[in-house]
C-alpha positions as CSV (number, residue, x, y, z in Angstrom):
1,M,12.2,25.2,-2.5
2,K,13.6,23.8,0.7
3,Q,14.2,20.1,0.6
4,I,12.6,17.8,3.2
5,E,12.7,14.1,3.9
6,L,9.6,12.0,3.5
7,I,9.1,8.4,4.8
8,A,6.9,6.0,3.0
9,P,6.1,2.7,4.9
10,C,5.1,-0.3,2.8
11,H,4.6,-4.1,3.2
12,F,7.7,-6.0,4.2
13,G,9.2,-7.5,1.0
14,L,7.9,-4.8,-1.4
15,E,10.4,-2.0,-0.7
16,A,11.9,-2.3,-4.3
17,V,8.5,-1.8,-5.8
18,L,7.9,1.4,-3.8
19,K,11.4,2.7,-4.5
20,R,10.8,2.4,-8.2
21,E,7.5,4.2,-7.9
22,I,9.1,7.1,-6.0
23,I,11.9,7.4,-8.6
24,D,9.4,7.3,-11.4
25,L,7.5,10.2,-9.7
26,G,10.7,12.2,-9.9
27,Y,12.1,12.1,-6.4
28,E,15.5,10.9,-5.0
29,V,15.5,8.0,-2.7
30,S,17.8,8.5,0.3
31,Q,17.4,5.3,2.2
32,V,15.7,1.9,1.9
33,E,15.0,-0.1,5.1
34,D,12.8,-3.0,6.0
35,G,9.2,-1.9,5.5
36,R,9.9,1.7,4.5
37,V,11.6,4.0,1.9
38,T,12.8,7.5,2.7
39,F,13.1,10.1,-0.1
40,L,13.9,13.7,-0.7
41,G,11.4,16.3,-2.0
42,D,9.8,19.7,-1.2
43,M,6.4,20.4,0.4
44,E,4.7,19.8,-2.9
45,A,6.0,16.2,-2.8
46,V,3.7,15.6,0.2
47,S,0.6,16.1,-2.1
48,Y,2.1,14.2,-5.1
49,A,3.2,11.2,-3.0
50,N,-0.2,10.9,-1.3
51,V,-2.1,11.2,-4.6
52,F,0.1,9.1,-6.9
53,L,1.9,6.3,-5.0
54,R,0.1,3.0,-5.3
55,S,2.2,0.8,-2.9
56,A,2.9,3.2,0.0
57,E,0.9,2.7,3.2
58,R,1.1,6.4,4.2
59,I,3.5,9.4,3.9
60,L,5.3,10.7,6.9
61,L,7.1,14.1,7.1
62,K,10.4,13.2,8.8
63,V,11.2,15.4,11.8
64,G,14.4,13.7,12.9
65,K,16.3,10.6,14.0
66,V,17.6,10.2,17.6
67,H,19.4,7.7,19.7
68,A,17.9,6.9,23.1
69,E,18.4,4.0,25.5
70,T,16.6,5.6,28.5
71,F,13.5,7.7,28.9
72,D,15.5,10.7,30.0
73,E,17.5,10.5,26.8
74,L,14.3,10.2,24.8
75,F,12.8,13.2,26.5
76,E,15.9,15.4,25.9
77,C,16.4,14.2,22.3
78,T,12.8,14.8,21.4
79,K,12.9,18.2,23.0
80,E,15.8,19.2,20.8
81,L,13.9,18.6,17.6
82,P,12.5,21.7,15.8
83,W,8.8,20.9,16.3
84,E,7.9,24.6,15.7
85,N,8.9,24.2,12.1
86,F,6.0,21.9,11.6
87,I,3.4,22.4,14.4
88,P,1.7,25.8,14.7
89,K,0.6,27.3,18.0
90,D,-3.0,26.0,17.7
91,G,-1.9,22.6,16.3
92,K,-3.3,19.4,17.7
93,F,-0.3,17.0,18.3
94,W,0.2,13.6,19.9
95,V,2.2,10.4,19.3
96,T,-0.3,8.2,17.6
97,K,1.9,5.1,17.3
98,A,5.2,3.8,18.6
99,T,6.9,0.6,17.5
100,S,10.1,-0.8,19.0
101,I,12.4,-3.6,17.7
102,K,15.6,-4.8,19.5
103,S,15.6,-1.6,21.6
104,Q,16.0,-0.8,25.3
105,L,12.8,1.2,25.2
106,F,9.9,-1.0,24.3
107,S,6.7,0.2,26.0
108,P,4.6,2.0,23.3
109,T,2.5,3.9,25.9
110,D,5.5,5.1,27.8
111,I,7.3,6.2,24.6
112,Q,4.2,8.1,23.5
113,S,3.7,9.8,26.9
114,I,7.4,10.9,27.3
115,M,7.6,12.2,23.7
116,K,4.4,14.2,24.1
117,K,5.7,15.9,27.2
118,A,9.0,16.7,25.5
119,M,7.1,18.3,22.5
120,V,5.0,20.4,24.9
121,E,8.1,21.6,26.7
122,R,9.8,22.6,23.4
123,L,6.8,24.4,22.1
124,K,6.1,26.2,25.4
125,G,9.5,27.8,25.2
126,V,9.2,28.7,21.5
127,Y,5.6,30.1,21.6
128,G,5.8,31.5,25.1
129,I,2.6,29.9,26.4
130,Q,1.9,27.4,29.1
131,W,-1.2,25.8,27.7
132,F,-2.0,24.6,24.2
133,E,-5.7,24.7,23.2
134,E,-4.9,22.3,20.3
135,T,-8.0,23.5,18.4
136,G,-6.3,23.6,15.0
137,P,-5.2,21.0,12.4
138,A,-4.0,17.6,13.5
139,Y,-0.3,16.6,13.4
140,P,-0.1,13.0,14.6
141,V,3.4,11.7,15.2
142,R,4.7,8.2,14.6
143,V,8.0,6.8,15.9
144,F,9.9,3.6,14.9
145,F,12.6,2.3,17.3
146,M,15.2,0.0,15.8
147,K,18.3,-0.9,17.9
148,D,17.8,2.2,20.0
149,E,17.6,4.5,17.0
150,A,14.3,6.3,16.8
151,T,13.0,7.6,13.4
152,I,10.3,10.2,14.0
153,G,7.8,11.5,11.5
154,I,4.5,13.4,11.3
155,D,1.7,11.5,9.4
156,T,0.5,13.5,6.4
157,S,-2.0,10.9,5.1
158,G,-4.4,10.3,8.0
159,V,-6.4,7.3,7.0
160,S,-4.0,4.7,5.5
161,L,-3.4,5.0,1.8
162,H,-4.8,1.5,1.1
163,K,-8.2,3.1,1.7
164,R,-8.7,4.4,-1.8
165,G,-12.3,5.1,-1.2
166,Y,-13.9,2.5,-3.5
167,R,-14.0,-0.6,-1.4
168,Q,-17.2,-0.2,0.6
169,L,-18.0,-3.9,0.5
170,T,-15.4,-6.7,1.2
171,S,-15.2,-10.4,1.1
172,K,-14.1,-12.6,4.0
173,A,-10.3,-12.4,3.4
174,P,-9.6,-9.3,1.4
175,I,-6.2,-8.3,0.2
176,T,-5.4,-4.6,0.7
177,E,-5.3,-2.2,-2.2
178,T,-1.7,-1.3,-1.7
179,L,-0.5,-4.9,-1.5
180,A,-2.6,-5.8,-4.6
181,A,-1.1,-2.9,-6.6
182,A,2.5,-3.8,-5.5
183,L,2.1,-7.4,-6.5
184,I,0.7,-6.5,-9.9
185,M,3.7,-4.2,-10.4
186,L,6.0,-7.1,-9.5
187,T,4.8,-8.9,-12.7
188,P,5.4,-7.8,-16.3
189,W,1.6,-7.4,-16.9
190,N,0.5,-4.4,-18.9
191,K,-2.8,-3.2,-20.3
192,S,-2.3,-5.0,-23.6
193,R,-2.3,-8.4,-21.9
194,I,-5.4,-10.2,-20.5
195,L,-5.6,-10.5,-16.7
196,V,-7.8,-13.0,-14.8
197,D,-8.3,-13.3,-11.1
198,P,-10.2,-16.6,-10.4
199,F,-10.6,-15.7,-6.6
200,C,-11.4,-12.1,-7.0
201,G,-13.4,-11.6,-3.8
202,S,-14.2,-7.9,-3.5
203,G,-12.4,-7.3,-6.8
204,T,-9.2,-5.7,-5.5
205,F,-6.8,-7.2,-8.0
206,P,-8.9,-6.5,-11.1
207,I,-9.8,-3.0,-9.9
208,E,-6.2,-2.0,-9.1
209,A,-5.2,-3.4,-12.5
210,A,-7.9,-1.3,-14.2
211,L,-6.8,1.8,-12.3
212,M,-3.3,1.3,-13.6
213,A,-4.4,0.6,-17.1
214,A,-6.5,3.8,-17.2
215,N,-3.8,5.8,-15.4
216,I,-6.1,6.7,-12.6
217,A,-4.1,7.9,-9.6
218,P,-5.0,5.9,-6.4
219,G,-5.6,9.0,-4.3
220,M,-7.9,10.9,-6.6
221,N,-11.1,10.1,-4.8
222,R,-10.1,10.6,-1.2
223,S,-8.9,13.3,1.2
224,F,-5.7,13.6,3.3
225,L,-4.9,14.9,6.7
226,S,-2.3,17.4,5.6
227,E,-4.8,19.2,3.3
228,D,-5.5,21.3,6.4
229,W,-1.8,22.1,6.9
230,D,-1.9,25.6,5.5
231,N,1.4,26.4,7.3
232,L,3.3,23.7,5.3
233,V,1.4,22.3,2.3
234,T,-0.5,25.0,0.4
235,K,-3.8,24.5,-1.4
236,K,-1.9,25.2,-4.6
237,H,0.2,22.1,-4.0
238,W,-2.9,20.0,-3.7
239,Y,-4.6,21.6,-6.8
240,N,-1.4,20.9,-8.9
241,A,-1.4,17.3,-7.9
242,M,-5.1,16.7,-8.5
243,D,-5.1,18.6,-11.8
244,E,-2.2,16.5,-13.1
245,A,-3.9,13.3,-11.9
246,R,-7.1,14.3,-13.7
247,E,-5.2,15.2,-16.9
248,N,-3.5,11.8,-16.9
249,V,-6.7,9.7,-16.9
250,N,-7.6,7.7,-20.0
251,D,-10.5,5.5,-19.1
252,Q,-11.6,5.0,-22.7
253,I,-9.1,2.3,-23.4
254,E,-9.7,-1.3,-24.4
255,V,-8.5,-3.9,-21.8
256,D,-9.3,-7.5,-21.0
257,I,-9.5,-7.7,-17.2
258,Q,-11.7,-10.4,-15.6
259,G,-12.6,-11.4,-12.1
260,Y,-14.3,-14.7,-11.1
261,D,-15.6,-16.0,-7.8
262,M,-17.9,-18.9,-7.0
263,D,-19.9,-16.7,-4.6
264,G,-22.6,-14.7,-6.4
265,D,-23.0,-12.2,-3.6
266,V,-19.3,-11.5,-3.6
267,I,-19.4,-10.9,-7.3
268,K,-22.1,-8.3,-6.8
269,S,-19.9,-6.6,-4.2
270,A,-17.0,-6.6,-6.6
271,R,-19.1,-5.0,-9.3
272,E,-20.2,-2.3,-6.9
273,N,-16.7,-1.6,-5.8
274,A,-15.5,-1.3,-9.4
275,K,-18.4,1.1,-10.1
276,L,-17.3,3.3,-7.1
277,A,-13.7,3.2,-8.5
278,G,-15.0,4.4,-11.9
279,V,-13.6,1.3,-13.7
280,D,-16.6,-1.0,-13.9
281,H,-16.7,-0.7,-17.7
282,L,-13.1,-2.0,-17.9
283,I,-13.7,-5.3,-15.9
284,H,-15.8,-8.3,-16.6
285,F,-16.9,-10.1,-13.4
286,Q,-18.5,-13.5,-13.5
287,Q,-19.7,-16.1,-11.0
288,R,-17.4,-19.1,-11.8
289,A,-15.4,-21.7,-9.8
290,V,-11.7,-22.1,-10.4
291,S,-12.3,-25.6,-11.8
292,Q,-14.0,-23.8,-14.7
293,L,-11.1,-21.5,-15.4
294,N,-10.2,-21.6,-19.1
295,H,-9.6,-19.1,-21.8
296,P,-9.1,-19.2,-25.6
297,K,-6.6,-16.3,-25.6
298,K,-2.9,-17.0,-25.2
299,Y,-0.2,-15.3,-23.1
300,G,-2.5,-14.0,-20.4
301,F,-1.9,-13.5,-16.7
302,V,-3.5,-15.0,-13.6
303,I,-2.9,-12.9,-10.6
304,T,-4.8,-14.1,-7.5
305,N,-5.1,-14.4,-3.7
306,P,-6.7,-17.9,-3.2
307,P,-7.8,-19.1,0.3
308,Y,-5.0,-20.3,2.4
309,G,-6.6,-21.5,5.6
310,E,-6.3,-18.4,7.7
311,R,-9.9,-17.5,7.6
312,I,-11.7,-20.5,6.2
313,E,-13.2,-23.0,8.5
314,D,-11.8,-26.2,7.1
315,K,-8.1,-26.4,6.2
316,E,-8.8,-30.0,4.9
317,N,-10.2,-28.4,1.8
318,L,-6.9,-26.8,0.8
319,P,-5.2,-29.8,-0.9
320,G,-8.2,-30.3,-3.2
321,L,-8.5,-26.6,-3.9
322,Y,-4.9,-26.3,-4.9
323,R,-5.1,-29.4,-7.1
324,E,-7.9,-27.6,-9.0
325,I,-5.7,-24.5,-9.3
326,G,-3.0,-26.7,-10.8
327,E,-5.4,-28.4,-13.3
328,S,-6.6,-24.9,-14.4
329,F,-3.0,-23.8,-14.9
330,K,-2.3,-26.8,-17.1
331,R,-5.2,-25.7,-19.4
332,L,-3.6,-22.2,-19.6
333,D,-0.2,-23.6,-20.8
334,S,1.0,-20.3,-22.4
335,W,0.0,-18.1,-19.5
336,S,1.9,-16.7,-16.5
337,E,0.4,-17.4,-13.1
338,Y,1.0,-15.4,-9.9
339,L,-0.5,-16.2,-6.5
340,I,0.0,-15.1,-3.0
341,T,-0.6,-17.6,-0.2
342,S,0.7,-18.7,3.2
343,Y,-0.2,-22.3,2.4
344,E,3.2,-23.9,2.4
345,D,2.1,-27.0,0.4
346,A,0.9,-24.8,-2.5
347,E,3.5,-26.0,-5.0
348,K,3.0,-29.6,-4.0
349,Y,-0.7,-29.7,-4.8
350,I,-0.5,-27.3,-7.8
351,G,1.8,-29.9,-9.2
352,K,4.8,-27.8,-10.3
353,K,7.5,-25.7,-8.7
354,A,7.3,-21.9,-9.1
355,D,10.0,-20.2,-11.2
356,K,10.3,-17.5,-8.5
357,N,9.1,-17.3,-4.9
358,R,9.1,-14.0,-2.9
359,K,8.4,-13.8,0.8
360,I,6.0,-11.0,1.7
361,Y,4.3,-10.1,5.0
362,N,0.5,-9.6,4.5
363,G,0.0,-7.9,7.9
364,M,1.3,-10.3,10.4
365,I,0.9,-13.3,8.1
366,K,4.0,-14.6,6.3
367,T,3.0,-15.3,2.8
368,Y,4.7,-16.3,-0.5
369,F,4.2,-14.8,-3.9
370,Y,4.6,-17.8,-6.2
371,Q,5.5,-16.9,-9.8
372,F,4.9,-19.4,-12.6
373,L,6.4,-17.7,-15.7
374,G,4.9,-18.5,-19.1
375,P,6.5,-18.0,-22.5
376,R,6.7,-14.5,-23.9
377,P,4.3,-13.7,-26.7
378,P,5.9,-13.5,-30.2
379,K,6.9,-10.0,-31.3
380,I,4.5,-8.3,-33.7
381,K,6.1,-7.7,-37.0
382,K,5.8,-4.1,-38.1
């Protein structure tokens, strides 16, 4: 099969997690840049990447890379690209998003308009028609400008991959499914170890952990834009990916995953989300404040997204809240604790310095993933 390049955008700071996922899926990574990973595959890789990757935001089919400092250059370079290899005569096509960093061309709307005109001119010549009805499948184009180099791809996913399909109800400050999954994968947690989220909100951390434990592919219960691309990705490719995903599921496992929140209504939402994800039987949700966090088991994991003042009314509550988190951590002295927050005094009020600290962008918010590493459990003698 002919090899193609696919681009997988991700949260800034989590490229290494996505790279490992892509390699584990069996594909060769060709480039890692800030916020995205490019890899090689065939057209079947479009279906497998969309169905199986947990930390990717979407999957783009790379059309090309061009250098442009003027709109004339952008027009000519875009026109040179082989759009007919991807977009059929009845295809609906447009530039859905343009981003520009440190480049001469910085107006998204102008970039979008010029590129659309260039694509039309190219396809008019190839198909020998003057007007495109655009009544067929959609082929939305995305372009990233960095220092006058534009990377151009067609979006195969449609709705962002963080929309797994299970989160119908959300709390005030939810963490995305892709970010939650990536943060869990940054830890050494596995399904044999207890996991507790004391600020579980709509349940994203516990649900993503349960999906991993049961080997449920994140894209099993949703659809993708490129399922309609019969000219590129055949129905057989999608059937193969979905069949393999179903065969891999093992949801009759024993795990100890718990989610707490002090808001009873939020806990109800989390339970409903877990039910929609098919993992409600694997998670114990309970209305409980962080000050009551305690557990008789040893060597567990806390992975959580506590409030950090971005969406709560009173930032004055944060010192007291983080002191409570610190007191709870003291009671779990053999545990490992991981929390993501933009609150820069987190370590001060928790009362200890993190063993590791990773900067991650949660949307436009600069956050830190504080990692307090506990002792390893003793090896079980055979």
